[in-house]
C-alpha positions as CSV (number, residue, x, y, z in Angstrom):
1,M,5.5,30.1,-2.3
2,R,4.6,32.5,0.5
3,I,1.7,30.4,1.6
4,Y,4.1,27.6,2.7
5,I,6.9,29.6,4.3
6,A,4.8,29.9,7.5
7,L,3.8,26.2,7.2
8,F,7.5,25.1,7.6
9,A,8.9,28.0,9.6
10,M,8.6,26.2,12.9
11,L,10.0,23.0,11.5
12,L,13.1,24.9,10.2
13,T,13.9,26.0,13.7
14,W,14.7,22.5,14.8
15,P,18.4,21.6,15.2
16,L,20.1,19.9,12.3
17,Q,20.3,16.2,12.5
18,A,22.8,13.6,11.3
19,G,21.3,12.4,8.0
20,W,19.0,13.4,5.3
21,I,16.2,11.8,3.3
22,T,14.6,13.4,0.2
23,A,11.1,12.9,-1.1
24,Q,9.3,14.3,-4.2
25,G,5.7,15.0,-4.7
26,S,3.8,16.1,-7.9
27,A,0.3,17.3,-8.9
28,Q,-1.4,18.3,-12.0
29,I,-2.2,22.0,-12.3
30,M,-6.0,22.2,-12.9
31,D,-7.6,25.3,-14.3
32,G,-4.4,27.3,-13.7
33,D,-4.6,26.8,-9.9
34,I,-0.9,26.6,-9.0
35,H,-1.6,27.1,-5.3
36,K,-3.8,24.0,-5.1
37,A,-1.4,21.9,-7.1
38,R,1.4,23.0,-4.8
39,E,-0.7,22.1,-1.8
40,E,-1.3,18.6,-3.2
41,A,2.4,18.1,-4.2
42,I,3.7,19.0,-0.8
43,A,1.1,16.7,0.9
44,Q,2.2,13.9,-1.4
45,A,5.9,14.5,-0.8
46,I,5.4,14.5,3.0
47,S,3.3,11.3,2.7
48,Y,6.2,9.6,0.7
49,A,8.7,10.8,3.3
50,S,6.5,9.4,6.1
51,L,6.6,6.0,4.4
52,Q,10.4,6.1,4.0
53,T,11.3,7.4,7.5
54,G,8.5,6.5,9.9
55,I,7.0,10.0,10.2
56,S,3.3,10.1,11.0
57,V,1.7,13.1,9.5
58,S,-1.8,14.5,10.1
59,S,-3.1,17.7,8.5
60,Q,-6.0,20.0,9.2
61,Q,-6.8,22.3,6.3
62,Q,-9.2,25.1,5.6
63,V,-9.8,26.4,2.1
64,T,-11.5,29.7,1.3
65,D,-12.5,30.7,-2.2
66,G,-10.2,27.9,-3.6
67,R,-7.2,29.1,-1.5
68,L,-5.5,27.4,1.4
69,T,-6.0,29.9,4.4
70,M,-5.1,27.6,7.3
71,D,-3.0,24.5,7.4
72,Q,-1.7,22.9,10.6
73,F,0.6,19.9,10.3
74,T,1.3,17.6,13.2
75,L,4.4,15.3,13.0
76,T,5.1,12.5,15.4
77,S,8.0,10.1,14.9
78,S,10.7,8.0,16.4
79,L,13.0,10.3,14.5
80,N,13.0,12.9,17.3
81,N,11.3,15.7,15.3
82,P,13.0,15.7,11.9
83,N,13.9,18.9,10.1
84,I,12.1,19.5,6.9
85,Q,13.1,21.9,4.1
86,I,11.8,22.7,0.6
87,I,14.6,22.0,-1.9
88,S,13.1,23.0,-5.2
89,E,9.9,23.4,-7.2
90,S,9.4,23.1,-11.0
91,I,6.5,23.2,-13.5
92,R,6.5,21.3,-16.7
93,D,3.6,20.5,-19.0
94,D,1.1,21.6,-16.2
95,L,2.7,19.2,-13.8
96,L,4.1,20.8,-10.6
97,S,6.9,18.9,-8.8
98,I,8.4,19.7,-5.5
99,N,11.3,18.3,-3.5
100,L,11.6,18.1,0.2
101,K,14.6,17.3,2.4
102,I,14.1,15.7,5.8
103,A,16.9,15.4,8.4
104,T,17.1,12.3,10.6
105,R,19.2,11.0,13.4
106,D,21.6,8.2,13.0
107,D,19.6,6.1,15.4
108,S,16.3,6.8,13.6
109,T,15.5,3.2,12.6
110,S,12.2,2.1,14.0
111,Q,12.4,-0.9,16.2
112,C,9.8,-2.8,14.3
113,M,11.6,-2.3,11.0
114,E,15.0,-3.4,12.1
115,N,16.2,-6.5,10.1
116,S,12.7,-6.6,8.5
117,I,11.8,-8.0,5.2
118,K,8.9,-7.2,2.9
119,A,5.8,-9.3,2.5
120,A,4.2,-10.2,-0.8
121,I,0.6,-9.2,-1.1
122,L,-1.7,-10.9,-3.7
123,L,-3.9,-8.2,-5.3
124,P,-6.7,-9.5,-7.5
125,Q,-9.2,-7.5,-9.6
126,S,-11.2,-5.0,-7.6
127,L,-14.9,-5.9,-6.9
128,L,-17.7,-3.5,-7.6
129,S,-20.9,-3.3,-5.6
130,Q,-23.0,-1.3,-8.1
131,R,-21.8,-2.1,-11.6
132,Q,-24.4,0.2,-13.3
133,Q,-22.4,3.2,-11.9
134,L,-19.7,2.5,-14.5
135,S,-22.1,3.7,-17.3
136,Y,-21.5,7.4,-16.4
137,G,-18.2,8.0,-18.2
138,Q,-18.3,4.5,-19.8
139,L,-15.6,3.3,-17.4
140,L,-15.0,-0.1,-19.1
141,G,-12.3,-2.0,-17.2
142,F,-12.3,0.2,-14.1
143,E,-12.0,-2.7,-11.7
144,S,-8.7,-3.9,-13.3
145,A,-7.4,-0.4,-13.8
146,L,-8.0,0.4,-10.1
147,S,-6.1,-2.7,-8.9
148,A,-3.3,-1.8,-11.2
149,Q,-3.1,1.7,-9.8
150,L,-3.2,0.4,-6.3
151,G,-0.5,-2.1,-7.0
152,Q,1.7,0.7,-8.5
153,I,1.3,2.8,-5.4
154,I,2.1,-0.1,-3.0
155,D,5.2,-1.0,-5.0
156,K,6.3,2.6,-5.1
157,Q,5.5,3.7,-1.5
158,S,5.3,0.8,0.8
159,R,8.2,-0.1,3.1
160,A,6.5,-3.2,4.3
161,A,5.2,-4.9,1.2
162,F,5.1,-5.4,-2.6
163,T,2.4,-6.8,-4.8
164,H,1.7,-10.0,-6.8
165,L,-0.7,-8.2,-9.1
166,H,-3.5,-10.2,-10.7
167,A,-5.6,-7.3,-11.9
168,D,-7.5,-9.3,-14.5
169,D,-8.4,-12.2,-12.1
170,K,-11.7,-11.7,-10.3
171,L,-12.2,-13.1,-6.8
172,D,-15.3,-12.9,-4.7
173,L,-14.8,-14.2,-1.2
174,N,-18.6,-14.0,-0.5
175,Q,-19.3,-16.5,-3.2
176,A,-16.4,-18.9,-2.5
177,L,-15.3,-19.2,1.1
178,A,-13.5,-22.4,0.7
179,D,-12.1,-24.6,-2.0
180,T,-12.6,-28.4,-2.4
181,T,-9.8,-29.2,0.0
182,G,-11.4,-27.4,2.9
183,Y,-8.7,-24.7,3.1
184,S,-9.9,-21.1,3.4
185,L,-9.8,-19.4,0.0
186,P,-7.2,-16.8,1.1
187,T,-4.9,-19.5,2.3
188,W,-5.3,-21.5,-0.9
189,L,-4.6,-18.5,-3.1
190,T,-1.6,-17.2,-1.2
191,E,0.0,-20.6,-1.1
192,H,-0.4,-21.0,-4.9
193,T,1.1,-17.6,-5.6
194,D,3.7,-17.6,-2.7
195,S,2.1,-14.5,-1.2
196,Q,2.0,-13.7,2.5
197,Y,-1.2,-11.7,2.3
198,L,-4.3,-11.2,0.2
199,L,-5.7,-7.7,-0.3
200,L,-9.2,-7.4,-1.6
201,P,-10.5,-4.0,-2.8
202,T,-14.3,-3.6,-3.0
203,V,-15.6,-0.4,-4.5
204,K,-18.9,0.7,-2.8
205,D,-19.8,3.9,-4.6
206,L,-18.9,5.6,-7.8
207,S,-22.1,7.7,-8.1
208,V,-22.2,11.1,-9.6
209,L,-24.0,13.9,-7.8
210,P,-26.4,15.9,-10.1
211,A,-24.8,19.1,-11.4
212,Q,-26.3,22.2,-9.8
213,S,-27.4,25.1,-12.0
214,S,-26.4,28.7,-11.1
215,L,-28.8,31.7,-10.9
216,L,-31.3,31.7,-13.7
217,G,-29.9,28.5,-15.0
218,L,-27.3,30.2,-17.3
219,W,-24.7,27.6,-16.6
220,Q,-24.1,24.5,-14.5
221,H,-21.3,23.7,-12.1
222,T,-19.2,20.6,-12.8
223,P,-20.8,17.6,-11.2
224,L,-19.1,15.8,-8.2
225,R,-18.4,12.1,-8.3
226,N,-18.0,9.9,-5.2
227,F,-15.4,7.2,-4.6
228,S,-15.9,4.9,-1.7
229,I,-13.9,1.7,-1.2
230,N,-13.3,-1.0,1.3
231,L,-9.9,-2.7,1.6
232,A,-9.6,-6.0,3.4
233,L,-6.3,-7.7,4.2
234,Y,-6.2,-11.4,4.8
235,H,-3.3,-13.4,6.3
236,G,-2.0,-16.0,3.8
237,I,-1.5,-18.8,6.3
238,S,-4.4,-18.5,8.7
239,G,-6.8,-17.1,6.2
240,E,-8.1,-14.7,8.8
241,K,-9.0,-11.1,8.0
242,I,-6.4,-9.0,9.9
243,W,-7.4,-5.5,8.8
244,S,-10.2,-3.7,7.0
245,Q,-10.9,0.0,6.4
246,N,-13.4,2.1,4.4
247,Y,-12.2,5.2,2.5
248,H,-14.3,7.9,0.8
249,T,-13.6,11.0,-1.2
250,Q,-15.2,13.0,-4.0
251,A,-14.0,15.4,-6.7
252,E,-15.3,17.2,-9.7
253,W,-16.0,15.0,-12.7
254,S,-14.6,17.4,-15.4
255,F,-15.2,15.2,-18.5
256,P,-18.0,16.0,-21.0
257,L,-21.4,14.4,-20.2
258,Q,-21.3,11.8,-23.0
259,A,-17.5,11.2,-23.0
260,S,-16.0,7.7,-22.8
261,V,-13.1,7.8,-20.3
262,P,-10.6,4.9,-20.5
263,P,-9.7,4.2,-16.8
264,A,-6.4,2.6,-17.6
265,Q,-5.0,5.7,-19.3
266,S,-3.4,8.9,-18.0
267,Q,-6.4,10.9,-19.2
268,F,-8.3,9.5,-16.2
269,W,-5.6,9.4,-13.6
270,D,-4.3,13.0,-14.4
271,S,-7.8,14.4,-13.9
272,E,-8.8,15.9,-10.5
273,Y,-11.0,12.9,-9.8
274,G,-8.3,10.5,-10.7
275,Q,-5.8,12.3,-8.5
276,K,-8.2,12.2,-5.6
277,V,-8.7,8.5,-6.0
278,S,-4.9,8.0,-6.1
279,N,-4.4,10.1,-3.0
280,T,-7.1,8.0,-1.2
281,L,-5.2,4.8,-2.2
282,S,-2.0,6.3,-1.0
283,N,-3.5,7.0,2.4
284,A,-4.7,3.4,2.5
285,V,-1.2,2.1,1.7
286,R,0.2,4.1,4.6
287,D,-2.5,2.4,6.9
288,I,-1.5,-1.0,5.5
289,D,2.1,-0.3,6.3
290,N,1.2,0.7,9.8
291,T,-0.6,-2.6,10.2
292,L,2.3,-4.7,8.8
293,F,5.3,-3.0,10.4
294,C,5.3,-5.0,13.6
295,R,4.1,-8.3,12.1
296,P,6.9,-10.8,11.3
297,V,6.9,-12.0,7.7
298,L,6.3,-15.7,7.7
299,G,7.9,-17.6,4.8
300,Q,7.4,-21.3,4.1
301,V,9.5,-24.3,3.0
302,V,8.4,-24.9,-0.6
303,A,11.0,-27.6,-1.5
304,R,13.5,-29.8,0.3
305,D,15.7,-32.8,0.0
306,N,18.0,-34.5,2.5
307,T,20.5,-31.6,2.6
308,R,18.8,-28.4,1.5
309,I,15.6,-26.4,1.8
310,I,14.1,-23.7,-0.4
311,L,12.0,-20.9,1.0
312,N,9.4,-18.7,-0.8
313,L,11.2,-15.5,0.3
314,G,13.8,-14.0,-2.0
315,R,15.7,-10.9,-3.1
316,K,12.5,-8.9,-3.7
317,H,11.5,-9.5,-0.1
318,G,14.8,-8.2,1.1
319,V,16.6,-11.5,1.8
320,H,20.4,-11.7,1.3
321,P,23.0,-14.5,1.6
322,G,24.1,-14.8,5.2
323,D,20.6,-14.1,6.6
324,K,19.5,-16.5,9.3
325,F,16.0,-18.0,9.6
326,K,14.4,-19.9,12.3
327,L,12.3,-22.9,11.3
328,V,8.9,-23.5,12.8
329,Q,7.0,-26.7,12.2
330,Q,3.4,-26.4,11.2
331,Q,0.8,-28.9,12.0
332,Q,-2.8,-29.0,10.7
333,I,-5.5,-29.9,13.1
334,T,-9.3,-29.8,12.6
335,D,-11.8,-27.7,14.5
336,R,-15.3,-28.7,15.5
337,Y,-16.5,-27.9,12.0
338,A,-13.9,-30.1,10.4
339,R,-12.0,-27.1,9.1
340,P,-8.2,-27.3,9.2
341,K,-6.3,-24.9,11.5
342,A,-2.6,-24.3,11.6
343,L,-0.7,-25.0,14.8
344,A,3.0,-24.0,15.0
345,H,5.7,-25.7,17.0
346,E,8.9,-23.7,17.5
347,N,12.1,-25.7,17.5
348,A,15.8,-24.9,18.0
349,I,16.7,-25.3,14.3
350,S,17.9,-22.3,12.3
351,V,19.4,-22.1,8.8
352,T,21.7,-19.6,7.0
353,I,20.8,-18.5,3.5
354,D,23.6,-19.2,0.9
355,Q,21.7,-18.7,-2.4
356,V,19.1,-16.1,-3.3
357,T,16.9,-15.6,-6.4
358,E,14.3,-12.9,-7.0
359,M,11.5,-14.9,-5.2
360,S,13.2,-17.7,-3.3
361,A,16.2,-18.5,-1.1
362,T,18.1,-21.7,-0.5
363,A,19.8,-22.9,2.7
364,P,21.7,-26.1,3.7
365,L,19.8,-28.2,6.2
366,S,22.0,-28.9,9.2
367,A,22.4,-32.3,10.8
368,A,21.1,-31.0,14.1
369,P,18.4,-33.2,15.9
370,G,15.0,-32.4,14.5
371,A,16.3,-31.1,11.1
372,Q,15.0,-34.1,9.2
373,A,11.5,-33.5,10.6
374,I,11.1,-30.3,8.7
375,Q,8.3,-30.7,6.1
376,L,7.0,-28.8,3.2
377,N,4.9,-25.7,4.2
378,D,6.7,-25.4,7.6
379,L,7.2,-21.8,8.5
380,T,10.3,-19.6,8.6
381,I,11.0,-16.4,10.5
382,K,14.0,-14.1,9.9
383,Q,16.2,-13.8,13.0
């Protein structure tokens, strides 16, 4: 533990704040290296805490002979420098777990997150640029397993979104940019799954670097395997790409040369390579959250009669009875290429939710002027 006493010493000198948030991190102990597992567990716990509280964490590390010799953390936050403490550490079945405690002020809520609701992200099967790279390790079903892992991380960590997971459904935007109605494919898909966004993962590189022999060729070092991925996020209503980022990491591929490794099982994800992939996806989820924090979640009217409307936002999004929503009329106009474009017209009509299910909410439609003009697919924004 002495390695990390200095790491947190400065943080512990900050004055105590009004409230506390706890976060847990864990990492598999590989080859008996407890120090490295502790480093990864602490980094994961701080990452989880940043997603819960709005802390932004950056880290510069230097490792010498497999040991962390320098680690400088920088924390910036609207929480006015939170106090961080290590609560406990435990090891069970080669899994090291650590608990952190973070102090916050009463007024620590980020302005962008006030009264916010979560967005649903449609997550299809991951795409793979070089399928032949799956042969090393016989990674049958890797594309689906990767989407499933990414979906689990989003659902566990994200404060801004949750997933509609379709890990077995393959989608290639480069081959099908529009459906037969002329709508962009992201828009068509998100409307048919009641999602606000589409997230498309594309794996660019899974290559294995040749193992290097030691002096006189007496033994070989474990080969390194790359993991490069592009994540692209599309808006469900406009169909536009609103965010895209490339990520890369590499780690030792510790499995035997001819081994078949099931990518959907813990054997893969508990390995050093699997954990590096998970950490990379976790960093991407943090970036997605930062992209979505200050974007309003746009719901849509999916059903209506003369007295009531139903929205495609529900309990899972964070909607509760009594919440108020502003109605925004949506009009489709065509551009110079005969493609439909959404045009919004804000009006003075608002509704109050009185019934909520897991994925929808119902509100009475008032008799105010303009209320009867509300149509299916018109937009809603939480007030």
